[in-house]
N, C-alpha and C positions, 0 to 999 in steps of 0.2 A: 604186616603187624609192627615191624620195627619203625616204620615212618610214623604210625599212629602213636607209639610210645614216645617218640622224639617230639611230636606235636604236643602231647599231653605234658611232657616234661617242660617244654617251653612255656606252656600256658601256666604251669605251676610255679615257675621260677619268679622270684620277686623283680620288680622293675630295676633296670641297671642302676638307676640313681640310688635305690636303696642298697644294692649290692656294693656301691662304692663307699658308702658311709663308714667312717672309722679312721683308724690310723694304720698306715702302711709303712713298713721299713724297707729301705732299698736293698736289693740283693745283688743287682748287676746293672751296669750302664755301658752299652756297647754301641759304638758309632761305626757305621758301614759306609764307605765311600762308594762312588759309582764304579770304581775299578774292582769292588768286591773286598778291599782291604778293610780289616776291622781294627779299631783301636779302643782303648779304654781311658778316656780323659780324666776320669775320676778314680783310676786304678781298677784292678780286677777285683778289689774288695772295698767298693765305695761305701760311704756312710751316708745316709739320708732318711728322710721322712716326708710323707705326703699325707695330708689330712683332709677329709671331706666331712662336713657336718650337715645336720638335717636342715639348717637354715639356708643352705646353698652356698656356704662359704668354703674356701679351700686355701691351703698353704703348702708350699713345698721348699725344702732345704736339701741340697746336696753338696757333699764335700769329699774331696780327695783326702784320705787320712795321711798323717805324716807331713802336712804343710808345715814349713819351717816359718818361724816368726823372727823377724828382725826388730820387732817392737819391744822396747823395754817394758812398756805396759800398754794396755789398750786405750788408755786415756787420750793419748795424742791422736790415734785413729778415730775415736769416737767423737772427738771435739773438732775434727777437721784440720788438725795441725801436724799430721804425719807427712814425712817426706815422700816424694813420688816413689822411690824404690820401696818404701815400707808399705805404701798402698798397694803396689803391684804384688808384693809378696802375700799380703793379707787377703786379696781377693782371687789370686790364682788358685784355681781348683775348688772354687766355691761359688754356688749360685743359690738364690733364695728369692721367692716371690709369693704374694698372696692376692686374693681377689675372691670372685664368685665362680660358680661353675653351672653348666647345663649339660644336658646329655641329648645327643641326636641319635636315637636308636635306629632310625632309618639307614644311616651310613655307619653306625658303629663307632661313634666318636664321642668323647667327652671334651668339652670346650672350656678351658680356663680363661676367664675374662680377667686379665691382669690389672690390678689397681696400684700395686707398688712392687718394685723389683730392683735388685742390685744393678741390673742392666737397664739404664733409663729408657733406651729405645723400646723396650718391651712394655712399658707402662701404657695402658689404654689399648693394648692389642689383645687379640684372642689367640691362644695357643690351642690347636686342634690335635687331639691324640686319639689314634685308633685304640680300642680296648679289647682285651681278651682275659677271661677268668679261667683259671685252671686250679681247682681245689682252693687252697688258701693263698694263691698267687694272682696278682694282677699284672698283666703285661701292657704297658703303654708304648705305642710306636708313633713317632713323628717324622715327617719328611721335610727336610729344609734344603732347598737348593739341590746340590749334587750328592747329598748324603741323607742317611736315615739314622735315627737313634732309637734303640730299644731299651726301655727301662723295665726291670722286673721287680716287683714289690711283693713282700709277704705280709699278710695281715698281722698286726700285733695283737697278740692275745690280751684280753682284759685282765 
């Protein structure tokens, strides 16, 4: 009987694409190396937001809180006139990108099709993330080379 209930629950659940829609706030970002060591590149209390909309667009911003600024104002950075050291400080501990997304429910992945990004080499690439829903939390997991990254997001209340 339990198997039948699980099947009925799965059939009643909305498509994953619909479950993703909305705004999610970052709860944690943990990177695990092949040796099992875990670190927190955006701190143990990161700041971030990921958004999925019904038109199939997405955007993500992640930041390590407490980044220090050596810029007197953001104008030199925004106009491309900041010194190398200022640029390093401004981007260290920050990532942002946007594009479109699709879901491959067969393999349990959401794919972010990157159109623009702080990291130029990501533009035009697909970032594949395993997904898992637990209550009002979304966990996205990515594997890159010899490490994996787990991001936990909490759905923002309207």
